[in-house]
C-alpha positions as CSV (number, residue, x, y, z in Angstrom):
1,X,-15.2,-17.3,-71.1
2,X,-12.0,-16.9,-69.0
3,X,-12.1,-17.7,-65.1
4,X,-9.8,-15.8,-63.0
5,X,-8.8,-17.3,-59.6
6,X,-7.3,-14.8,-57.2
7,X,-5.5,-16.2,-54.3
8,X,-6.0,-14.5,-51.0
9,X,-2.4,-13.9,-49.4
10,X,-1.1,-16.2,-46.9
11,X,-4.3,-18.3,-47.3
12,X,-5.5,-21.5,-48.9
13,X,-8.8,-19.5,-49.8
14,X,-9.3,-17.4,-53.1
15,X,-12.0,-16.1,-55.2
16,X,-13.1,-17.3,-58.8
17,X,-14.6,-14.7,-61.1
18,X,-16.1,-15.1,-64.7
19,X,-18.2,-12.3,-66.1
20,X,-20.7,-11.4,-63.5
21,X,-20.3,-14.6,-61.6
22,X,-18.0,-15.0,-58.4
23,X,-17.6,-17.4,-55.8
24,X,-15.0,-18.5,-53.0
25,X,-12.6,-21.3,-53.8
26,X,-10.2,-23.4,-51.9
27,X,-6.5,-23.8,-53.1
28,X,-3.5,-25.9,-52.2
29,X,-2.7,-26.5,-48.5
30,X,0.6,-24.6,-49.1
31,X,-1.0,-21.9,-51.1
32,X,0.2,-20.8,-54.6
33,X,3.5,-21.0,-56.5
34,X,4.9,-20.0,-59.8
35,X,4.2,-22.9,-62.4
36,X,7.9,-23.1,-62.9
37,X,8.7,-23.8,-59.3
38,X,5.8,-26.2,-59.0
39,X,6.7,-29.7,-58.0
40,X,5.1,-33.1,-57.5
41,X,3.5,-33.5,-54.0
42,X,4.3,-29.7,-52.8
43,X,0.7,-29.0,-51.9
44,X,0.7,-25.8,-54.0
45,X,-1.7,-24.5,-56.6
46,X,0.4,-23.5,-59.7
47,X,0.1,-19.8,-60.9
48,X,-0.6,-19.2,-64.6
49,X,-3.1,-19.2,-67.4
50,X,-4.4,-22.8,-68.5
51,X,-6.8,-24.1,-71.2
52,X,-9.6,-26.0,-69.7
53,X,-9.2,-29.3,-71.7
54,X,-12.2,-31.6,-70.8
55,X,-14.4,-32.6,-68.0
56,X,-15.1,-35.8,-66.0
57,X,-18.1,-37.0,-64.1
58,X,-19.4,-39.8,-61.9
59,X,-22.5,-41.1,-64.1
60,X,-23.9,-42.8,-60.9
61,X,-24.0,-39.2,-59.1
62,X,-24.4,-36.7,-62.0
63,X,-26.8,-37.6,-64.6
64,X,-25.8,-35.3,-67.4
65,X,-22.6,-33.7,-68.6
66,X,-22.9,-30.2,-67.9
67,X,-21.3,-27.9,-70.3
68,X,-21.9,-27.9,-74.0
69,X,-18.4,-26.7,-75.1
70,X,-16.2,-29.2,-73.3
71,X,-15.8,-33.1,-74.0
72,X,-17.1,-35.1,-71.0
73,X,-15.5,-38.5,-70.0
74,X,-17.7,-40.6,-67.7
75,X,-15.5,-42.0,-64.8
76,X,-15.6,-45.7,-63.8
77,X,-14.1,-47.4,-60.8
78,X,-11.2,-48.5,-62.6
79,X,-9.8,-45.0,-63.7
80,X,-7.0,-43.3,-62.0
81,X,-4.4,-40.4,-62.5
82,X,-0.8,-41.3,-62.7
83,X,1.4,-39.2,-60.2
84,X,4.6,-41.2,-60.8
85,X,7.1,-38.4,-62.2
86,X,9.4,-40.9,-64.0
87,X,6.7,-42.8,-65.7
88,X,5.7,-42.2,-69.4
89,X,2.0,-42.0,-68.3
90,X,2.8,-39.3,-65.7
91,X,0.1,-36.7,-65.4
92,X,-2.6,-38.8,-67.5
93,X,-5.4,-41.0,-67.0
94,X,-4.4,-44.7,-66.3
95,X,-6.3,-47.8,-65.1
96,X,-6.5,-48.4,-61.3
97,X,-4.0,-51.1,-60.5
98,X,-1.5,-49.5,-63.0
99,X,2.1,-50.6,-62.0
100,X,3.2,-47.2,-60.4
101,X,1.6,-44.6,-58.2
102,X,-1.8,-43.2,-59.2
103,X,-4.6,-41.5,-57.7
104,X,-8.1,-43.2,-58.0
105,X,-10.6,-40.8,-59.8
106,X,-13.7,-42.7,-58.3
107,X,-13.8,-41.5,-54.8
108,X,-16.3,-42.1,-51.9
109,X,-16.5,-38.3,-51.3
110,X,-18.1,-36.0,-53.7
111,X,-14.9,-34.2,-54.8
112,X,-14.3,-35.7,-58.2
113,X,-18.1,-36.2,-58.9
114,X,-17.5,-33.5,-61.5
115,X,-14.1,-32.2,-62.3
116,X,-12.2,-30.2,-65.0
117,X,-8.8,-31.1,-66.3
118,X,-6.6,-28.2,-66.9
119,X,-3.6,-27.8,-69.2
120,X,-1.1,-27.5,-66.4
121,X,2.2,-29.6,-67.1
122,X,0.9,-30.9,-70.3
123,X,2.7,-32.2,-72.1
124,X,4.1,-33.7,-68.8
125,X,7.5,-32.8,-67.6
126,X,8.8,-35.2,-64.7
127,X,8.2,-33.7,-61.2
128,X,6.4,-30.6,-62.2
129,X,3.1,-31.6,-60.8
130,X,0.1,-33.8,-61.9
131,X,-3.6,-33.9,-61.1
132,X,-4.2,-30.2,-61.1
133,X,-8.0,-30.0,-61.6
134,X,-11.0,-27.8,-60.9
135,X,-13.3,-29.9,-58.9
136,X,-16.0,-29.9,-56.4
137,X,-15.1,-28.9,-52.8
138,X,-15.2,-31.9,-50.4
139,X,-17.4,-30.6,-47.5
140,X,-15.3,-29.7,-44.5
141,X,-12.0,-29.4,-46.4
142,X,-10.1,-26.1,-45.9
143,X,-7.4,-26.9,-48.7
144,X,-6.6,-29.1,-51.7
145,X,-3.5,-30.9,-52.6
146,X,-3.0,-28.3,-55.4
147,X,-6.2,-28.0,-57.3
148,X,-8.9,-25.3,-57.3
149,X,-12.1,-26.4,-55.5
150,X,-15.4,-25.0,-55.2
151,X,-19.0,-25.8,-53.7
152,X,-21.2,-27.9,-56.0
153,X,-23.8,-25.4,-56.6
154,X,-21.0,-22.8,-57.5
155,X,-19.3,-25.7,-59.8
156,X,-22.8,-25.9,-61.7
157,X,-23.0,-22.0,-62.1
158,X,-19.5,-21.8,-63.2
159,X,-20.2,-24.6,-66.0
160,X,-23.0,-22.5,-67.3
161,X,-20.5,-19.8,-68.2
162,X,-18.8,-22.2,-70.7
163,X,-15.3,-21.8,-69.3
164,X,-12.4,-22.1,-71.7
165,X,-9.5,-20.8,-69.9
166,X,-8.6,-20.5,-66.2
167,X,-6.0,-18.0,-64.9
168,X,-4.6,-18.5,-61.3
169,X,-3.2,-15.3,-60.1
């Protein structure tokens, strides 16, 4: 199932549609941008069509992976995501404590309790953006750092569709 996210002009909000399902989403704090112009740390969600590669989940908060068609990686407190553009591991999972800049995937809030890794900037090109996920919305947040975020109940409903591609337009 293909998912389509349509960004609302001049906003950090959008709408995700897949078949008969539709829900609001939150996008990057600086809106959307062409994937060819996406840069590390710009706060923009990249436009384009991306394969959904796999999911991650916190097993202490989510008791079963949620979609039969995708592989699921259980997160642990020692997993991170490399956001150092010049590093060989850029835009991939690394251990927490890795020698360069990285984001922890085990978070206190619920944003990464479940997330989907999409094929943006893979294989990685330095400075073209990292850690662009579909993830749960952190309550009270009106924007992301460049991801697509949706409410936990909507995330569950979206997974039931068996998504394989995400188009951000």
